[in-house]
C-alpha positions as CSV (number, residue, x, y, z in Angstrom):
1,M,70.4,134.0,104.2
2,A,70.6,130.8,102.9
3,E,74.3,130.4,103.5
4,C,73.9,131.4,106.9
5,K,71.2,128.7,107.3
6,N,73.6,125.9,105.8
7,R,76.1,127.1,108.3
8,R,73.8,126.6,111.1
9,K,72.8,123.3,109.9
10,H,76.3,122.2,109.5
11,V,77.3,123.4,113.1
12,L,74.5,121.2,114.4
13,L,75.6,118.2,112.4
14,L,79.1,118.5,113.6
15,A,77.6,118.9,117.4
16,Y,75.7,116.0,116.9
17,Q,78.7,114.0,115.7
18,S,80.9,115.3,118.6
19,F,78.9,113.5,121.2
20,G,80.2,110.0,120.5
21,M,83.9,111.1,119.8
22,V,84.8,114.1,122.2
23,F,82.1,113.9,125.2
24,S,81.7,110.4,125.8
25,D,84.4,110.3,128.2
26,L,83.4,113.3,130.2
27,S,79.8,112.1,130.3
28,T,80.8,108.7,132.5
29,P,82.2,110.2,135.7
30,P,78.6,110.3,137.4
31,L,79.1,106.5,137.8
32,Y,81.9,106.9,140.3
33,V,82.6,110.4,141.4
34,Y,80.7,110.5,144.9
35,K,81.8,107.0,145.5
36,C,85.5,108.0,145.2
37,T,85.0,111.1,147.0
38,F,83.4,109.6,150.2
39,S,85.6,106.5,150.3
40,G,87.9,108.0,152.8
41,R,87.7,109.6,156.0
42,L,84.9,111.9,154.5
43,R,82.5,109.0,154.8
44,H,82.3,109.8,158.6
45,Y,80.7,113.4,158.0
46,Q,77.1,111.9,157.1
47,N,75.3,115.3,157.1
48,E,73.3,117.4,154.5
49,D,76.0,120.2,154.4
50,T,78.9,117.9,153.6
51,V,76.9,116.5,150.7
52,F,75.9,119.8,149.6
53,G,79.5,121.0,149.9
54,A,80.8,118.0,147.7
55,F,78.2,118.9,145.0
56,S,79.1,122.6,145.0
57,L,82.7,121.6,144.6
58,V,81.8,119.3,141.5
59,F,79.8,122.1,140.1
60,W,82.3,124.7,140.2
61,T,85.4,122.2,139.2
62,L,83.1,121.3,136.1
63,T,82.2,124.8,135.6
64,L,85.7,126.4,135.8
65,F,87.6,123.7,134.1
66,S,85.3,122.3,131.5
67,L,83.3,125.3,130.6
68,F,85.3,128.2,131.3
69,K,88.9,127.2,130.6
70,Y,88.6,124.3,127.8
71,V,85.3,125.0,125.9
72,G,85.4,128.9,126.5
73,F,89.0,129.6,126.3
74,M,91.4,126.7,125.3
75,L,89.3,125.9,122.0
76,C,90.8,129.3,120.7
77,A,94.3,128.2,121.2
78,N,94.1,125.7,118.4
79,D,96.8,124.9,115.6
80,N,95.0,125.6,112.5
81,G,91.6,124.0,114.1
82,E,93.6,121.1,115.7
83,G,93.8,120.6,119.3
84,G,95.7,118.5,122.2
85,I,99.1,119.1,123.7
86,F,101.2,118.8,120.6
87,A,99.1,121.3,118.8
88,L,100.1,123.9,121.5
89,Y,103.4,122.9,121.3
90,S,103.7,123.4,117.4
91,V,102.1,126.5,117.7
92,I,104.7,127.9,120.3
93,C,107.7,126.4,118.3
94,R,106.6,128.1,114.9
95,H,106.3,131.7,116.7
96,A,109.3,131.2,118.9
97,K,112.7,129.4,118.3
98,F,112.1,126.5,120.6
99,C,111.9,123.9,118.0
100,L,114.2,120.6,118.6
101,L,113.2,119.0,115.4
102,P,116.0,118.1,113.0
103,N,115.8,119.2,109.3
104,Q,114.0,122.6,109.7
105,Q,114.4,125.1,106.7
106,A,113.5,128.4,106.0
107,A,111.3,127.1,103.3
108,D,109.2,125.5,105.8
109,E,108.0,128.8,106.7
110,E,106.6,129.4,103.6
111,I,103.9,126.7,103.8
112,S,100.6,128.3,103.6
113,T,99.4,127.0,106.9
114,Y,102.7,127.6,108.8
115,H,101.7,131.0,110.3
116,S,98.5,131.3,112.0
117,L,95.7,133.5,110.7
118,G,96.1,136.9,112.4
119,Y,99.2,136.0,114.5
120,S,102.7,136.6,112.7
121,N,106.0,137.0,114.3
122,R,107.1,139.6,111.6
123,N,107.5,143.2,112.7
124,V,106.5,142.2,116.1
125,V,108.8,143.0,119.2
126,S,109.6,139.9,121.3
127,S,109.2,140.0,125.0
128,R,112.0,139.7,127.2
129,F,110.7,136.4,128.5
130,K,110.7,135.0,124.9
131,K,114.1,136.0,124.3
132,F,115.4,134.5,127.6
133,V,113.9,131.2,126.8
134,E,115.0,131.3,123.2
135,G,118.5,132.0,124.4
136,H,118.8,129.0,126.6
137,K,118.9,125.4,125.3
138,K,118.0,124.0,128.3
139,M,114.7,126.0,128.5
140,K,114.0,124.4,125.1
141,T,114.6,120.8,126.5
142,A,112.7,121.6,129.7
143,L,109.8,122.7,127.5
144,L,109.9,119.5,125.4
145,V,110.1,117.4,128.7
146,L,107.0,119.2,129.8
147,V,105.2,118.1,126.5
148,L,106.5,114.7,126.8
149,F,105.3,114.6,130.4
150,G,101.8,115.5,129.3
151,A,101.7,113.1,126.5
152,A,102.7,110.3,128.9
153,V,100.0,111.3,131.4
154,F,97.5,111.0,128.6
155,I,98.5,107.4,127.7
156,T,98.5,106.7,131.4
157,I,94.9,108.1,131.6
158,A,94.3,105.6,128.7
159,I,94.9,102.7,131.0
160,F,92.7,103.6,133.7
161,T,89.8,105.2,131.8
162,P,88.4,102.0,130.3
163,A,88.9,100.0,133.5
164,I,87.3,102.5,135.9
165,S,84.4,103.2,133.5
166,I,83.5,99.7,132.3
167,L,83.8,98.4,136.0
168,S,81.8,101.1,137.4
169,S,79.0,100.5,134.9
170,V,78.7,96.8,135.6
171,E,78.9,97.3,139.6
172,G,75.3,98.3,139.3
173,L,74.4,94.6,138.7
174,Q,75.1,94.1,142.8
175,V,72.1,96.4,143.4
176,R,69.6,94.1,142.2
177,A,71.7,90.8,142.4
178,K,72.8,91.0,146.1
179,N,74.4,87.5,146.0
180,L,76.5,88.2,143.0
181,H,80.1,88.0,143.9
182,H,82.4,90.8,143.0
183,G,84.7,88.4,141.5
184,M,82.2,88.0,138.8
185,L,81.8,91.4,138.1
186,V,85.6,91.7,137.4
187,I,85.4,88.9,135.1
188,I,82.4,90.5,133.0
189,A,84.4,93.8,132.9
190,L,87.5,91.6,131.6
191,F,85.7,90.4,128.8
192,L,84.2,93.7,127.8
193,L,87.7,95.2,128.0
194,I,89.2,92.4,125.9
195,G,86.4,92.7,123.4
196,L,87.2,96.5,123.1
197,F,90.8,96.1,122.4
198,V,90.4,92.9,120.0
199,L,88.1,94.9,117.7
200,Q,90.5,97.8,117.4
201,H,92.1,95.9,114.6
202,Y,89.0,96.0,112.6
203,G,88.2,99.5,112.9
204,M,85.1,101.1,114.4
205,H,83.8,102.4,111.1
206,R,81.0,100.0,110.9
207,V,79.7,100.9,114.3
208,A,80.8,104.5,114.5
209,F,77.2,105.8,113.5
210,I,75.8,104.7,116.8
211,F,78.1,106.3,119.2
212,S,76.6,109.5,119.2
213,P,73.0,108.3,119.8
214,I,74.3,106.4,122.7
215,V,75.9,109.2,124.3
216,I,73.0,111.4,123.9
217,L,70.6,108.8,125.1
218,W,72.7,108.3,128.2
219,L,72.8,112.0,128.8
220,L,69.2,112.6,128.8
221,S,68.7,109.5,130.9
222,I,70.9,110.6,133.7
223,A,69.4,114.2,133.5
224,F,66.1,112.8,133.8
225,V,67.2,110.7,136.8
226,G,69.0,113.7,138.3
227,I,65.6,115.6,138.1
228,Y,63.4,112.9,139.7
229,N,66.0,112.6,142.7
230,I,65.9,116.5,143.1
231,I,62.1,116.5,143.2
232,N,61.8,113.2,145.1
233,W,64.5,113.5,147.6
234,N,65.8,116.9,148.4
235,P,64.4,120.1,146.4
236,R,66.7,122.6,148.5
237,V,69.9,121.0,146.9
238,Y,69.9,123.8,144.3
239,Q,71.3,126.0,147.2
240,A,74.4,124.1,146.9
241,L,75.3,126.1,143.7
242,S,76.6,128.8,146.0
243,P,80.3,128.5,146.5
244,Y,79.1,129.4,150.0
245,Y,78.7,125.6,150.5
246,I,82.5,124.9,149.7
247,Y,83.5,127.3,152.7
248,K,81.0,125.4,154.9
249,F,82.5,122.2,153.5
250,F,86.2,122.8,154.5
251,G,85.1,124.5,157.7
252,E,83.7,121.3,158.9
253,T,85.8,118.6,157.3
254,G,89.1,120.4,157.3
255,K,92.1,118.3,156.3
256,D,89.8,115.4,155.4
257,G,87.7,117.5,153.1
258,W,91.2,118.7,151.3
259,I,92.2,115.0,150.8
260,S,88.7,114.2,149.3
261,L,89.6,116.7,146.5
262,G,90.9,113.6,144.5
263,G,87.5,112.3,144.2
264,I,85.9,115.7,143.1
265,L,88.7,115.9,140.5
266,L,87.3,112.8,138.7
267,C,84.4,114.8,137.4
268,I,86.6,116.5,134.8
269,T,88.3,113.3,133.5
270,G,87.6,113.3,129.9
271,T,88.1,117.3,129.2
272,E,91.7,116.7,127.7
273,V,89.9,114.2,125.2
274,V,87.2,117.2,124.2
275,F,90.4,119.5,123.3
276,A,92.4,116.7,121.7
277,G,89.3,115.7,119.3
278,L,88.8,119.4,118.0
279,G,90.2,118.5,114.7
280,H,87.6,116.3,113.8
281,F,84.9,119.3,114.3
282,T,84.7,123.1,115.0
283,A,85.1,125.0,118.1
284,S,81.5,126.4,117.7
285,S,80.1,122.9,117.2
286,I,81.8,121.7,120.2
287,R,80.6,124.6,122.4
288,V,77.1,124.4,121.1
289,A,77.1,120.5,122.2
290,F,78.6,121.0,125.4
291,S,76.8,124.1,126.6
292,F,73.6,123.2,125.8
293,V,73.3,119.4,126.2
294,V,76.3,117.8,127.9
295,Y,77.0,120.7,130.8
296,P,73.2,121.0,131.9
297,C,72.7,117.1,131.8
298,L,75.9,116.5,133.8
299,V,74.9,119.4,136.6
300,L,71.3,117.9,136.7
301,Q,72.8,114.3,137.2
302,Y,75.4,115.5,140.0
303,M,72.7,117.7,141.8
304,G,70.2,114.7,141.8
305,Q,72.7,112.3,143.2
306,A,73.7,114.7,146.1
307,A,70.1,115.0,146.8
308,F,69.8,111.3,146.9
309,L,72.6,110.8,149.1
310,S,71.6,113.8,151.6
311,Q,68.8,111.3,152.7
312,N,70.3,108.1,151.8
313,F,73.9,108.3,152.9
314,S,74.6,104.5,153.6
315,S,74.1,104.1,149.9
316,V,77.1,106.1,149.0
317,S,79.3,103.2,147.7
318,T,76.5,102.5,145.0
319,S,75.2,106.1,144.8
320,F,74.5,106.1,141.0
321,H,72.7,102.8,140.4
322,S,71.1,102.9,144.1
323,S,69.4,106.4,142.8
324,I,67.9,105.0,139.7
325,P,64.1,104.7,139.9
326,D,63.2,101.2,140.0
327,S,61.2,101.1,136.4
328,L,64.2,102.7,134.9
329,F,67.1,100.5,136.5
330,W,67.7,98.2,133.7
331,P,67.5,100.4,130.9
332,V,69.7,102.9,132.5
333,T,72.5,100.3,133.5
334,V,72.6,99.0,129.9
335,M,73.0,102.4,128.5
336,A,75.8,103.0,131.3
337,T,77.4,100.0,130.1
338,L,77.2,100.9,126.6
339,A,78.5,104.6,127.2
340,A,81.5,103.3,129.2
341,I,82.2,101.3,126.1
342,V,81.9,104.1,124.0
343,A,84.1,106.4,126.1
344,S,86.8,103.9,126.5
345,Q,86.9,103.8,122.5
346,A,87.3,107.4,122.4
347,V,90.2,107.4,124.8
348,V,91.8,104.6,123.1
349,S,91.8,106.3,119.6
350,A,92.7,109.4,121.2
351,T,96.1,107.6,122.5
352,F,96.9,106.2,118.9
353,S,96.6,109.6,117.8
354,I,99.0,110.8,120.5
355,A,101.4,108.1,120.0
356,K,101.2,108.8,116.3
357,Q,102.1,112.4,117.0
358,C,105.0,111.6,119.2
359,H,106.5,109.4,116.7
360,A,106.1,111.9,113.9
361,L,108.0,114.6,116.1
362,G,110.7,111.9,116.6
363,C,109.9,111.3,120.3
364,F,108.6,107.4,120.1
365,P,110.1,104.2,118.8
366,R,109.4,103.2,115.3
367,I,105.9,101.7,115.4
368,K,103.4,100.2,112.5
369,I,100.5,102.9,111.9
370,V,97.6,101.5,110.3
371,H,95.0,103.3,108.3
372,K,92.7,102.1,105.9
373,S,90.7,104.5,103.2
374,K,87.2,102.9,104.5
375,W,87.8,103.8,108.1
376,V,86.7,107.0,109.9
377,H,88.6,109.9,108.4
378,R,92.1,110.1,110.2
379,Q,91.5,107.2,112.4
380,T,94.4,105.2,112.8
381,Y,95.4,101.9,114.4
382,I,98.8,100.9,116.1
383,P,99.1,97.3,117.1
384,E,102.0,97.8,119.9
385,I,100.1,100.5,121.7
386,N,96.7,98.6,121.5
387,W,98.2,95.3,123.1
388,A,100.1,97.0,125.6
389,L,97.0,99.2,126.7
390,M,95.0,96.0,127.0
391,I,97.5,94.0,129.0
392,L,98.1,97.0,131.3
393,C,94.3,97.8,131.5
394,L,93.6,94.2,132.3
395,A,96.3,94.2,134.9
396,V,95.0,97.3,136.7
397,T,91.4,95.9,136.7
398,V,92.5,92.7,138.4
399,G,94.8,94.4,140.8
400,S,92.4,96.9,141.9
401,Q,89.0,95.0,141.6
402,D,87.4,98.1,142.8
403,T,86.7,101.5,141.2
404,I,87.6,103.3,144.4
405,H,91.1,101.9,143.8
406,L,91.1,103.1,140.1
407,G,89.6,106.5,141.0
408,N,92.6,106.9,143.4
409,A,95.0,106.3,140.7
410,Y,93.3,108.2,138.0
411,A,93.5,111.3,140.5
412,D,97.2,111.2,140.9
413,V,98.0,111.0,137.3
414,A,95.8,114.1,136.4
415,T,97.3,116.7,139.0
416,T,100.5,116.0,139.3
417,F,100.0,115.5,136.0
418,R,93.2,108.4,144.2
419,K,93.2,104.4,146.6
420,A,91.4,106.4,149.1
421,N,91.3,103.9,152.0
422,T,93.7,102.0,149.9
423,A,93.4,104.1,146.8
424,I,91.3,107.1,146.0
425,S,93.9,108.3,143.5
426,F,94.7,106.3,140.3
427,S,92.4,108.6,138.1
428,G,92.7,112.0,139.6
429,I,96.4,112.5,139.8
430,A,96.4,111.6,135.9
431,C,93.8,114.1,134.8
432,I,95.1,117.0,136.7
433,T,98.7,116.8,135.7
434,G,97.6,116.9,132.2
435,I,95.4,119.9,132.8
436,F,98.4,121.8,134.4
437,V,100.6,121.0,131.5
438,T,98.2,122.7,129.0
439,T,97.8,125.6,131.7
440,C,101.6,126.1,131.3
441,L,101.7,125.9,127.5
442,T,98.6,128.3,127.0
443,S,100.3,130.9,129.3
444,M,103.3,130.8,126.7
445,I,101.0,131.1,123.7
446,I,99.3,134.2,125.3
447,D,102.9,135.9,125.5
448,F,104.7,134.4,122.5
449,V,101.8,133.9,120.0
450,W,99.0,136.2,120.7
451,H,101.4,138.9,121.8
452,K,99.4,140.0,124.9
453,N,101.1,141.5,127.9
454,L,103.3,139.3,129.9
455,L,101.0,140.1,133.0
456,V,97.8,138.5,131.1
457,A,99.7,135.4,130.7
458,L,100.8,135.3,134.3
459,L,97.1,136.1,135.4
460,Y,95.9,133.2,133.5
461,F,98.5,131.0,134.9
462,S,98.0,132.2,138.5
463,F,94.2,131.8,138.4
464,F,94.1,128.3,137.0
465,G,97.5,127.0,138.1
466,I,97.0,127.8,141.7
467,I,93.7,126.0,141.8
468,E,95.3,123.0,139.9
469,I,98.1,123.0,142.5
470,I,95.6,122.6,145.3
471,F,94.1,119.6,143.3
472,V,97.6,118.1,143.0
473,S,98.7,118.7,146.6
474,S,95.6,116.8,147.6
475,S,96.1,113.9,145.3
476,C,99.8,113.8,146.2
477,M,98.6,112.7,149.7
478,R,97.3,109.4,148.3
479,I,100.6,108.4,146.5
480,P,101.6,105.9,149.3
481,K,98.1,104.7,149.1
482,G,98.1,103.8,145.5
483,G,98.6,106.8,143.6
484,W,102.2,105.8,142.9
485,V,101.0,103.3,140.2
486,P,100.2,105.9,137.5
487,L,103.2,108.1,138.3
488,V,105.3,104.9,137.9
489,L,103.7,104.5,134.5
490,T,104.0,107.8,133.4
491,A,107.8,108.0,134.3
492,V,108.2,104.7,132.2
493,F,106.5,106.1,129.1
494,M,108.2,109.6,129.5
495,S,111.6,107.7,129.8
496,V,111.0,106.1,126.9
497,M,110.0,109.0,124.7
498,Y,112.8,111.2,126.0
499,V,115.3,108.3,125.5
500,W,114.4,107.9,121.9
501,H,114.6,111.5,121.2
502,Y,118.0,112.1,122.7
503,G,119.1,109.1,120.6
504,S,117.7,110.4,117.4
505,R,119.0,113.8,117.6
506,K,122.4,112.6,118.6
507,K,122.4,110.3,115.4
508,Y,120.9,113.3,113.3
509,L,123.9,115.5,114.5
510,Y,126.6,112.7,113.7
511,D,125.2,112.5,110.3
512,L,125.3,116.2,109.9
513,H,128.9,116.3,110.8
514,N,130.0,113.5,109.0
515,K,128.4,114.1,105.6
516,A,130.3,113.6,102.5
517,S,132.1,116.4,101.0
518,M,130.5,117.9,97.8
519,K,134.3,118.5,96.4
520,W,134.9,114.6,96.7
521,I,131.6,113.9,94.8
522,L,132.6,116.5,92.2
523,T,136.0,115.1,91.8
524,L,134.5,111.6,90.9
525,G,132.8,113.0,87.9
526,P,129.3,112.1,86.4
527,D,129.9,108.4,86.8
528,L,131.0,109.0,90.6
529,G,133.7,106.7,89.4
530,I,131.6,103.4,89.6
531,V,129.4,101.8,87.2
532,R,126.1,103.5,86.6
533,I,123.1,100.7,85.9
534,P,119.6,101.6,84.8
535,G,117.2,102.1,87.4
536,I,116.3,104.7,90.3
537,G,118.0,104.6,93.7
538,L,116.0,106.2,96.2
539,V,118.4,106.9,99.2
540,Y,116.7,107.7,102.5
541,T,118.6,110.1,104.8
542,E,117.5,112.4,107.6
543,L,119.8,115.2,106.1
544,A,117.9,118.0,104.3
545,S,121.3,119.2,102.5
546,G,124.4,117.4,101.7
547,V,125.2,113.8,100.8
548,P,125.0,111.4,103.6
549,A,128.1,109.3,104.6
550,M,126.0,106.1,104.0
551,F,126.0,106.8,100.3
552,S,129.9,107.3,100.2
553,Q,130.4,104.2,102.2
554,F,128.1,102.3,99.7
555,I,129.8,103.5,96.5
556,T,133.3,102.9,98.1
557,D,132.6,99.3,99.2
558,L,130.2,98.4,96.2
559,P,131.6,100.4,93.3
560,T,128.0,100.3,91.4
561,F,124.7,102.4,91.8
562,Y,121.9,103.3,89.8
563,Q,121.9,105.9,87.0
564,V,119.4,108.1,88.7
565,V,119.8,108.8,92.5
566,V,117.2,110.6,94.5
567,F,118.2,111.5,98.1
568,I,114.8,111.4,99.8
569,C,114.4,113.0,103.2
570,V,111.1,112.4,104.8
571,K,110.5,114.8,107.8
572,T,107.9,116.4,109.9
573,V,107.3,120.3,109.9
574,P,105.4,121.6,113.2
575,I,102.0,121.9,111.5
576,P,99.1,119.5,111.5
577,Y,98.9,118.9,107.9
578,V,100.9,119.8,104.5
579,S,98.8,119.8,101.6
580,Q,99.7,117.5,98.5
581,K,100.8,120.6,96.5
582,E,103.4,121.8,99.1
583,R,104.6,118.3,100.3
584,Y,107.4,117.8,97.8
585,L,110.5,119.9,97.8
586,I,112.8,119.3,94.7
587,G,116.4,120.2,94.1
588,R,119.5,119.3,92.0
589,I,122.9,117.8,93.6
590,G,126.0,118.8,91.5
591,P,125.8,119.3,87.7
592,K,123.2,117.9,85.3
593,P,125.1,115.0,84.0
594,Y,125.3,113.7,87.6
595,R,121.7,112.8,87.5
596,M,121.5,113.5,91.3
597,Y,118.4,115.0,92.8
598,R,117.1,115.9,96.3
599,C,113.6,115.3,97.4
600,I,112.3,116.6,100.6
601,V,108.9,114.8,101.6
602,R,107.2,117.2,104.2
603,Y,104.6,115.9,106.5
604,G,102.5,117.5,109.3
605,Y,102.7,115.6,112.6
606,K,99.1,114.4,112.1
607,D,99.4,113.4,108.7
608,V,98.8,109.7,107.4
609,H,101.8,108.6,105.2
610,E,101.1,106.9,102.2
611,N,100.7,103.4,102.1
612,D,101.2,102.6,98.4
613,D,104.8,102.6,97.2
614,Y,103.9,102.9,93.6
615,D,101.8,106.0,94.3
616,F,104.8,107.3,96.1
617,E,107.4,106.1,93.4
618,N,105.3,108.1,90.7
619,A,105.0,111.1,92.7
620,I,108.7,111.4,93.2
621,V,109.3,110.7,89.5
622,M,106.7,113.5,88.2
623,S,107.9,115.8,90.7
624,V,111.7,115.4,89.7
625,A,110.5,115.8,85.9
626,E,108.5,119.0,86.7
627,F,111.6,120.3,88.5
628,I,113.7,119.6,85.4
629,Q,111.3,121.5,83.0
630,L,110.8,124.3,85.5
631,E,114.5,124.5,85.9
632,A,115.1,124.8,82.1
633,E,112.2,127.6,81.7
634,G,113.2,129.6,84.5
635,G,117.1,129.5,84.2
636,G,117.8,128.1,87.8
637,T,120.8,126.5,88.4
638,L,121.9,124.7,85.3
639,D,125.4,123.7,86.2
640,G,125.7,124.3,89.8
641,S,128.5,122.4,91.6
642,V,126.6,122.5,94.8
643,D,123.1,121.5,96.3
644,G,120.7,123.7,93.7
645,R,117.8,125.7,94.8
646,L,114.6,123.8,96.0
647,A,111.2,124.2,94.4
648,V,107.6,123.2,95.3
649,V,106.9,121.7,92.0
650,R,103.4,120.7,92.6
651,S,102.3,124.3,93.0
652,S,102.8,124.4,88.8
653,E,99.8,124.8,86.9
654,N,101.1,122.2,84.5
655,F,102.2,119.7,87.1
656,G,101.3,116.2,85.8
657,K,100.0,117.5,82.5
658,R,103.2,116.6,80.5
659,F,102.9,113.1,80.7
660,M,100.5,110.3,79.5
661,M,99.6,108.0,82.3
662,S,98.5,104.4,81.8
663,E,97.3,102.6,84.6
664,S,97.4,98.6,85.0
665,D,97.2,96.0,87.7
666,G,99.5,93.4,88.5
667,N,97.8,90.4,86.5
668,K,97.1,92.4,83.2
669,E,98.8,95.2,81.6
670,S,97.3,98.0,80.0
671,S,96.5,97.8,76.6
672,S,96.9,101.2,75.9
673,W,100.6,101.3,75.4
674,S,103.5,99.3,76.6
675,Y,106.7,101.3,77.2
676,P,109.9,99.5,76.0
677,A,111.5,97.7,79.0
678,S,114.9,98.9,78.2
679,G,116.2,98.0,81.6
680,S,114.7,94.5,82.0
681,S,117.5,92.9,80.1
682,S,120.0,94.4,82.6
683,R,118.2,92.4,85.3
684,S,119.9,89.3,86.2
685,A,117.8,85.9,85.8
686,A,118.4,85.2,89.4
687,L,116.7,88.5,90.4
688,Q,113.8,88.1,88.1
689,K,113.2,84.7,89.4
690,L,113.4,86.1,92.9
691,K,110.7,88.9,92.2
692,S,108.5,86.1,90.5
693,I,108.7,84.2,94.0
694,Y,107.9,87.3,95.8
695,E,104.9,88.2,93.6
696,L,103.6,84.7,94.4
697,E,104.1,84.8,97.9
698,S,102.6,88.3,98.2
699,P,99.2,88.7,96.4
700,E,98.7,92.2,97.6
701,F,101.8,92.9,95.5
702,C,100.4,91.5,92.4
703,N,97.1,93.1,92.8
704,R,97.8,96.8,93.6
705,R,97.6,99.6,91.1
706,R,100.5,100.5,88.7
707,I,100.9,103.6,86.7
708,Q,103.3,103.9,83.7
709,L,104.6,107.4,82.5
710,K,105.3,108.4,78.7
711,L,106.5,111.7,77.9
712,L,104.1,113.7,75.5
713,D,105.6,115.0,72.4
714,T,106.6,118.3,73.2
715,T,109.1,120.7,71.9
716,Y,111.8,121.8,74.0
717,K,114.2,124.8,73.4
718,D,117.3,122.6,74.9
719,S,117.4,119.1,73.7
720,R,119.2,118.0,76.8
721,V,115.9,118.5,78.8
722,K,114.1,116.0,77.0
723,E,117.1,113.6,77.2
724,E,117.3,114.0,81.0
725,L,113.3,113.4,81.2
726,L,113.5,110.3,78.8
727,E,116.3,108.9,80.9
728,L,114.1,109.5,84.0
729,L,111.4,107.5,82.7
730,E,113.7,104.7,81.2
731,A,115.4,104.4,84.8
732,K,111.9,104.1,86.4
733,D,110.8,101.5,84.0
734,A,113.9,99.6,84.9
735,G,113.2,99.5,88.4
736,V,113.1,101.4,91.7
737,A,115.4,100.4,94.6
738,Y,115.1,101.8,98.2
739,V,118.5,102.6,100.0
740,I,118.3,102.7,103.8
741,G,120.8,102.7,106.5
742,H,121.0,99.9,109.0
743,S,122.5,101.6,111.8
744,H,124.5,100.4,115.0
745,I,124.6,102.9,117.8
746,K,127.2,102.9,120.5
747,A,128.6,105.4,122.9
748,K,132.1,106.3,122.8
749,W,134.7,104.7,124.7
750,N,135.2,107.7,126.9
751,A,131.5,108.9,127.3
752,T,130.4,109.2,130.8
753,F,128.8,106.2,132.8
754,W,125.4,107.7,132.4
755,K,125.4,108.4,128.6
756,R,126.8,104.9,128.1
757,L,123.8,103.5,130.1
758,L,121.4,105.4,128.0
759,I,122.8,104.6,124.9
760,N,124.3,101.1,125.1
761,V,121.5,99.9,127.3
762,F,118.1,101.6,127.2
763,L,118.4,103.1,123.7
764,S,120.0,99.8,122.2
765,F,116.8,97.9,124.0
766,L,114.4,100.2,122.3
767,R,115.8,99.9,118.9
768,K,116.1,96.1,118.9
769,N,112.4,95.8,120.0
770,C,111.0,98.4,117.9
771,R,109.9,98.3,114.1
772,S,112.6,98.4,111.4
773,P,112.5,101.7,109.3
774,S,111.3,100.0,106.1
775,V,107.9,99.1,108.0
776,G,107.6,102.8,108.8
777,L,108.4,104.0,105.3
778,N,106.2,101.3,103.7
779,I,109.4,100.1,101.6
780,P,108.5,96.6,99.8
781,H,111.0,94.0,100.8
782,I,112.0,93.1,97.3
783,S,113.1,96.4,96.5
784,L,115.2,97.2,99.8
785,I,118.9,97.5,100.2
786,E,120.2,98.3,103.5
787,V,123.7,99.7,104.3
788,G,125.3,98.9,107.5
789,M,126.4,102.2,109.6
790,N,128.5,102.3,112.8
791,Y,127.5,105.4,115.0
792,Y,129.8,106.2,118.0
793,L,127.8,109.0,119.7
């Protein structure tokens, strides 16, 4: 009983917290839905039935998509509790052979969260449609393009949502200040937008606690205003809940009513954010918050605004603010502005998450992902995305200067993925397109993952898909009037992602086919035919097996390397998170005397990479040491001449218990013990001086935490094991160097014109203007060695 009570309290707490993060965007469309809907030819139909029909369309659109599809159904189609378009894609990839990610291994399927609970591919007969898609590479590429299209649409929505929400909230000032020029409203909106994006750098952890109260007060206030308008202006508006008024609406307005669907569609903008934010909460908490607070409040507001418009149609351009009672005007207007800012913050944060996931899956140029431990859990900040969004958002606001224009643009992105007069589709096309993409992916999950009959998947797709296509067709009518803007932006974002994915995959395949021969490595002997100096060399490669050509080129051109070599493969697996215990796969390359190891570091597409390279170095050394001991205890591959078996060493009960750790900072060494720095004498005076200068110029380098390891006195059956462990720790004490490839990519001379254009122009431009690999891998500059490599694809 007590456990059940605690569970209910936990659900209610999460429901309360969800208002600020996932429902803020969905709660602001009442500011502009009716204004955008009646901005075209529909404004000539000034009668009660038309207004009631518009409300009926809003009600049933909100009910079918937000309540039934997303909150009722889509929350079940999650990936280990995570939502969003990449969650759907990763679930499909794990249950069907659709994944185009490189480095995938059978060992990845042994991760505890790889197979969804209750849904496994084992002993299940695949459907014919699944087999057909798996057998055609073009179908896999088409699926990836569909997902990238959905991601590009989401980023486009993030450009229009802050602009349309904040500009709509401040437009209410003109209701009271009749002489206030519209240009002044635009300037106010611009200042608010600039403040929003500038503050992203500092994180929102200090003010995040007020987001939920703001949204709750906003929802309750608009619900109260709605009830007041229903009672005061037209109590009969409740009759419009019947879909019969939709029939009357189209019967009277015809084509003009169909075109106005772009404005109706705006009522569900923010629904995608609800699904994408699932990972921060639970499905039950989101259902409670939406069903008992958000949905009733929105319905009451839309109903009340319709009641007001049925008697005051001349105020349609300022319908929301004009319908507010005089005594509540300023409090509600202030709440509208605050709610719009919170909604914009939620969309921007979700966009950072989408860009990070694209980057993790190899579909986005290298970017700097910032995460600080004091920030909200899983909150990230991406400078490049933030400033690009700000510039585009300001440009859209200045260029449109009207929420009708912005609404038009928003509509076009959503369906295909509104400027009614001159733009009723910026926001609508954007919203419905993303919704249509999730419909396609969910239909595949019903068949491939849940193993339901193909007919069930087709029924789901037909029901929601046909409605969405109707909305899309309406939004497409406004493309010449401004709806082309979001489509162009979506095409640009999608092209960037696909070009980067194409180049990355071609580069990986080149490395795979040109890796060094193990036979050649073995003929060099334990010293590899070079001078082995004290230290550890961490060689980064995308290969999960074999020796990269970069390493063979390095030891050929510069015949010296470190006494311990660890090939590091940092890769993403199609699951949200990989636990620390299952993150590191360790193996051996060649016989023991070669002192060559392989470490595969596995991350989920939502994992935040470690920022402390010292922690990473210690994790690698401890994992390799544990592998050496497990190998000795279990037999393993003692003197294999090829890649040995890989082991998940952190699952061992004795992991980390065989060493004594001593922590120190950069300024004061620990007094517990000092390991003899046998490698320090091997460093040149010039290198020591260079390091000292670097430490003086980088205070964070001096002040960071440092951990030293010492092997405990343990008796080993094989003395060679202790010797290898001591050599590993001595090498770590001597220093760690990071070796990465500095690649130059060109198309082959006989490649087609389009391939040369894509690689030599577009891909080359992206590679020159993105972050270097060392930034994404958090490699200290003082320890970095780059090896030049030419790629002809």
